[in-house]
Every structure is written in C-alpha cells, then in structure tokens.
C-alpha positions as YAML, in Angstrom:
chain: A
units: angstrom
residues:
- id: 1
  name: UNK
  ca: [0.00, 0.00, 0.00]
- id: 2
  name: UNK
  ca: [1.32, 3.44, -0.87]
- id: 3
  name: UNK
  ca: [0.71, 6.72, 0.90]
- id: 4
  name: UNK
  ca: [-0.28, 9.75, -1.13]
- id: 5
  name: UNK
  ca: [1.18, 13.18, -0.46]
- id: 6
  name: UNK
  ca: [-2.24, 14.40, 0.74]
- id: 7
  name: UNK
  ca: [-2.56, 11.51, 3.20]
- id: 8
  name: UNK
  ca: [0.93, 12.11, 4.56]
- id: 9
  name: UNK
  ca: [0.19, 15.83, 4.99]
- id: 10
  name: UNK
  ca: [-3.09, 15.17, 6.82]
- id: 11
  name: UNK
  ca: [-1.49, 12.54, 9.07]
- id: 12
  name: UNK
  ca: [1.21, 14.92, 10.25]
- id: 13
  name: UNK
  ca: [-0.84, 18.12, 10.52]
- id: 14
  name: UNK
  ca: [-1.18, 19.51, 14.03]
- id: 15
  name: UNK
  ca: [-4.58, 20.73, 15.18]
- id: 16
  name: UNK
  ca: [-5.09, 22.19, 18.64]
- id: 17
  name: UNK
  ca: [-7.84, 20.37, 20.53]
- id: 18
  name: UNK
  ca: [-9.34, 20.93, 23.96]
- id: 19
  name: UNK
  ca: [-7.78, 18.11, 25.98]
- id: 20
  name: UNK
  ca: [-10.07, 18.85, 28.93]
- id: 21
  name: UNK
  ca: [-13.04, 17.43, 27.00]
- id: 22
  name: UNK
  ca: [-13.68, 14.05, 25.35]
- id: 23
  name: UNK
  ca: [-12.52, 14.06, 21.73]
- id: 24
  name: UNK
  ca: [-13.20, 11.99, 18.63]
- id: 25
  name: UNK
  ca: [-9.75, 11.31, 17.16]
- id: 26
  name: UNK
  ca: [-10.59, 8.77, 14.48]
- id: 27
  name: UNK
  ca: [-13.33, 6.93, 12.59]
- id: 28
  name: UNK
  ca: [-12.73, 3.69, 10.77]
- id: 29
  name: UNK
  ca: [-14.44, 0.50, 9.80]
- id: 30
  name: UNK
  ca: [-15.18, -2.09, 7.26]
- id: 31
  name: UNK
  ca: [-17.79, -4.70, 6.51]
- id: 32
  name: UNK
  ca: [-18.50, -5.05, 10.24]
- id: 33
  name: UNK
  ca: [-19.50, -1.40, 10.62]
- id: 34
  name: UNK
  ca: [-17.91, 1.80, 11.87]
- id: 35
  name: UNK
  ca: [-15.80, 2.18, 14.99]
- id: 36
  name: UNK
  ca: [-14.57, 5.31, 16.73]
- id: 37
  name: UNK
  ca: [-11.32, 6.16, 18.47]
- id: 38
  name: UNK
  ca: [-12.13, 8.36, 21.45]
- id: 39
  name: UNK
  ca: [-9.85, 10.23, 23.86]
- id: 40
  name: UNK
  ca: [-11.08, 11.06, 27.33]
- id: 41
  name: UNK
  ca: [-10.14, 14.16, 29.31]
- id: 42
  name: UNK
  ca: [-7.81, 11.98, 31.41]
- id: 43
  name: UNK
  ca: [-5.90, 10.82, 28.31]
- id: 44
  name: UNK
  ca: [-7.55, 7.40, 28.09]
- id: 45
  name: UNK
  ca: [-7.95, 6.27, 24.48]
- id: 46
  name: UNK
  ca: [-10.56, 3.66, 23.55]
- id: 47
  name: UNK
  ca: [-11.82, 2.14, 20.33]
- id: 48
  name: UNK
  ca: [-15.59, 1.91, 20.52]
- id: 49
  name: UNK
  ca: [-18.39, 0.24, 18.63]
- id: 50
  name: UNK
  ca: [-22.02, 1.39, 18.59]
- id: 51
  name: UNK
  ca: [-23.74, 0.61, 21.91]
- id: 52
  name: UNK
  ca: [-20.43, 0.26, 23.79]
- id: 53
  name: UNK
  ca: [-20.16, 1.70, 27.29]
- id: 54
  name: UNK
  ca: [-17.00, 3.81, 27.61]
- id: 55
  name: UNK
  ca: [-15.55, 6.08, 30.30]
- id: 56
  name: UNK
  ca: [-16.68, 9.02, 28.09]
- id: 57
  name: UNK
  ca: [-20.28, 7.79, 27.91]
- id: 58
  name: UNK
  ca: [-22.50, 5.26, 26.16]
- id: 59
  name: UNK
  ca: [-21.97, 5.17, 22.39]
- id: 60
  name: UNK
  ca: [-25.39, 5.81, 20.87]
- id: 61
  name: UNK
  ca: [-24.40, 6.17, 17.22]
- id: 62
  name: UNK
  ca: [-21.33, 6.26, 14.98]
- id: 63
  name: UNK
  ca: [-21.57, 7.80, 11.52]
- id: 64
  name: UNK
  ca: [-18.98, 8.73, 8.91]
- id: 65
  name: UNK
  ca: [-18.78, 12.24, 10.40]
- id: 66
  name: UNK
  ca: [-19.66, 12.09, 14.12]
- id: 67
  name: UNK
  ca: [-20.27, 10.03, 17.27]
- id: 68
  name: UNK
  ca: [-23.13, 10.47, 19.72]
- id: 69
  name: UNK
  ca: [-22.31, 9.79, 23.38]
- id: 70
  name: UNK
  ca: [-24.78, 9.71, 26.26]
- id: 71
  name: UNK
  ca: [-23.55, 10.44, 29.76]
- id: 72
  name: UNK
  ca: [-26.52, 10.30, 32.10]
- id: 73
  name: UNK
  ca: [-29.09, 12.75, 30.74]
- id: 74
  name: UNK
  ca: [-26.57, 14.57, 28.51]
- id: 75
  name: UNK
  ca: [-26.05, 13.65, 24.86]
- id: 76
  name: UNK
  ca: [-22.86, 14.93, 23.26]
- id: 77
  name: UNK
  ca: [-22.02, 14.96, 19.55]
- id: 78
  name: UNK
  ca: [-18.29, 14.58, 18.84]
- id: 79
  name: UNK
  ca: [-16.81, 15.40, 15.44]
- id: 80
  name: UNK
  ca: [-13.25, 15.12, 14.18]
- id: 81
  name: UNK
  ca: [-11.02, 18.14, 14.77]
- id: 82
  name: UNK
  ca: [-11.05, 20.51, 11.81]
...
C-alpha cells in the first residue's frame, strides 16, 4: 500500500484540541461497521463500537462524520477536529 502526499500531509498536521473534554480522534471500519477512536479528558484512548459503554459515555451512534455519546441525561455529539 502506498501513501499519497495528501494523506501524509493530513497525518502529520497539528490541530489544537481541547484536551479537557472528550474528543473523537478517528473513525474507521469495514464490513462489520464503523468504529470510533475516542480520547477522554484523562488521556484514556478507547476504540468503541455502537452501543459500547466507555468512560466518556455510552456510544449511541457512529456515523462517517460524528459520534453520539450519552452520559446520564446529557447527549454529546463529537466530530473530528477541523
């Protein structure tokens, strides 16, 4: 597999993110469906599937552009850093 110049540039680009809040840092998947890489405020990184329970909240939905997490009565939509 080869890496294009655009892929290499995107993979090494730095984007400031608020590390005090949960963050979506990656989306990936295949025939089995989408999964999300999430980073908690404490630095914990998990790979989650829909309906997983994580330290950041319950994964309600994973799409190609966002993840919905429920923490108690709060629902949070996480998107990839721009």
